[in-house]
C-alpha positions, 0 to 999 in steps of 0.5 A: 889664616885668611887673606884678602886682596884685590880680586877685581883686577884693580891696580894693587899688586898682589904678593909674589908667591915663590913657592909656586915657582919652586913647585914647578920643578917638582911637577916637571920632575914627576913627568920626567920620572914617568917617562923614564919608567917606560921601558921603551923610553929608558929601559935600564933595569936588569932585574925584571921585578925591579923594572916592573915595580918602578914602572908601576910606581910611576905609571900615573905620576906624569898625569898628576904632574900635567894636571898640576901644571894646568891647575897652576896655570889657571891660578897664576893667570887669575892671581896676577890679572891686572887692569893696567894691561891690554889684551894685546900685551897679554897675548904677546907675553903668553905667545912669547912664553911658549913658542920660542922654546917650542920652535927650538925643540920642535926643530930638534925633534925633527932632526932626532926623530926623522920618521916617515910621519915627521915628513908628513905636513899633517904631522910636523905642521900641526905640531909646529902650530900646536894644534896636533893634540886636537887630532885623534891619530896616534902618529899626530896627537903625541908626535915628535917631541911627545910632551909638547902635546900639553902646549896645545891645551895651554895655548887654548887656555891663554886664548880663552883666558880673557873670556873666562876671566870676565866670567870668573871675576864677576862671580859673587864671593859667596858663590865661588865654592859652588862654582868650584863644585860645578866645575869639578862635576863637569870634569867628572861627568866628562870622564864618565861619558867618555868611559861609557860612550867613547866611539870604538877605536883601536886599542892602545899598546901601552894603556888599557884604553882605546885610542878615543878614550885616551885622546878624549880623556887626556889629550883633547884640549877643551876637556882640560879646561876644567882644571884650568878653571879650577885654578882660576877659582882657587885664586879668586877664593884665596884673594877673597879671603876664603879658607881654601886649604886645610894646610900644607901638610894635610894637602900633601897627605890628601894628594898622596892618598889621591895618588894611591887611589889613582893606582887602584882605579881605572885609568880613565879616572886617573887622568885628572878626576881623582887628583883635581881637588887635592892638587887645587888645595895643594896650590892654595896651601902653597900660596897661603903659606907664602902669604903667611910667611910660613916655610914650604921648603920651595922658596930657596934661590936654587929651587926657584931657579929650577922652577923657572927652568922647568918649562924648558926642562919639560920640553927637552927631557923626553928627547934626552931620554930617547937619545940616551936609550939609543946610545945604550942600545938596550944595555941594562944594569943592576938596580944601583947602576940603573938608578944612577943612570936615571939620575945622570940623565935627569941632571943632563936634561936639567942642564940642557933645559937651563941652556934653553932657558938662558939662551932662548926663553929668558932673553926673549922674555926680557927683550919683547915681553917686558913690563907692560906700559900702564894705561888709564883704562878702567876695567869693566865687565866687557873689557878685561885687561890683563897682565901676567907677572910670571911672564 
């Protein structure tokens, strides 16, 4: 079913899409289960075959979760762009969305992970300022609270969104699919070039890649812009009434098949190439289902709450895993007990994420990032004015 909404930054409010909030919980959970599958992070399986099978099954699922977040971020910002906001208001809300939670978890990481690297200004200061994943060093790019490397990319997305939106909003409707293809081709080409010509560097212990291959292909913020732009283009396609997805069930099936392919391909192409299109179509399918009133199973009050908490959960879960591993001191258990331990850690991380959300994120957003004041400015191609309803 086609839907058409104002896509030029006009004053009509677009419908809310609660399924896209609920699905954030699932994406964050995927990242958790990826980290929980790493023996050095939480090795609780006594049976080595079960441990290996669990690790194999979830070895790339974190990549899918992060890629989904990047695509979803581009979609949400483009879908909710409005003429009534100013650039100052947009940047204020975006920075308030990420930095308070980040600063709290950064400080906690300094306490929990007080290593030699943590006392080096090049590590802790770059981490605080969210520029550390720009630095191709093992002790810096994913330092302290490891999952927060992705915030370096998100920060870049937010800073560049006004310029990117100025371009995306002016693309002719009949050329949007062409630009979607061009953007995906850019993503594929980048990974091919990295695979072929990445500078020589040390081999990684956990991934069958060199440091430069992994850093450029996964952590380097500019090369994650392709996913963000794909999300923006999907939002415009949907707003223009294009049929973007074959439906929720086919999109889920395509995503599942894509993940199976990821497990069979070299890691360089499993970061984001294989799943970029399926995940884009999945975002579109969920949004389209909300617009049509079709069930998704993600719009319930509890799931949307978990989706709202997902950012805070994402930032605390890795520290919880490492602390539990330290407390257990290498103890391992039978399969049933080990799965119960993982489930318990998941619940504890969710509760701590809720504490961070309720105690920091929500009060800050309500106090300083409220509804922007309307202006009489008319949007033009040289002055994008934005508002993010999700903020």
